[in-house]
C-alpha positions, 0 to 999 in steps of 0.5 A: 499500499502506498504511503500518503504524504500530504502537503498543506497550509492554508496560506498561498505563497509558501511554496507547497507545490514546488516543495512537493514537486522536488520531494517527489522528484527526489524520491522517484530515483528509488521508488514509484511516485505519484503526485495528486494535484488537488488544487483546482488551478492545476498548476502541477497537473499542467506539467503532466506531460513534461515529467517522466520520473513520476506521475502527476494525477490531476484534481479528482472530485473523489479521494476514495481509494487513493491509497490503492493506486499502484505507487510506493509514495503518493504526494498530495498537493492541496490548495491554499484554502480550506476545502471539504476534502481536507479533513479526509486527506488529513485522516488518510495521510501517513505524513503531513508536511506544512511548508511555511515561510519565516514571516509573521503572517505565515505564523498567524496563518498556520494556526488554522491548519494546525487546528484542523490537524489537531481535530483529526488527531494527526499531530504526531504525523505532522512536520512543519518545514521552513521553506523559502528561507532568506539568508542571514535573517533572525526572523526564522528564530522568532517564528520557531519561538512562535511555533513552540506554543503549537507543540508540532514537530519542526524539520531540522532541514530548512529549504533556502530561497534559492533560484534553483528551487524556483526553476526546478519545476521547469528543468526537472529538479535541483541536481545542478545546484549542490547546495539545493540538492543537499538541502533536498536530500536532507529533508527527504531523509527526514521525511522518510524517517518520519514515515517509519 
């Protein structure tokens, strides 16, 4: 049965789709991977014919039987708003990743996502990932302190705001940037360790 990894946050612009794409790309080197694009905009689904390492499945109106699809891992990219599907997706997920930027508004917005996960009793399966982090800023520490009240696991690996991550969707990954690839490899290891 497939391991389900849900990427969600109720705020747009935190890099959910790009992070999901890069993690799926990284894991697809050693496993069969699919990405389910639950966003009605279908940003990732538009790349369906350009990606060869993993499958991209466009938005589906139903979420039943996702786990039965013939993959080792299924990433689910969610839209930046509350949807009727989200509680069911949270419930079926083996791991929930909440990407967030190190910003005050991002910290305020993460509360509704965490409350939804708490309501489904899935906090033990949740990992906050600092994404698109600017170099030489103390804001990350401020946000870490702010997140402490939520009692949620935070990934040790932070993903930097690098051009190679932004371009990765067009060029098929970050392999040409050693720093970006190292960050992605470290986060992939954390992700897999949290699935054990």
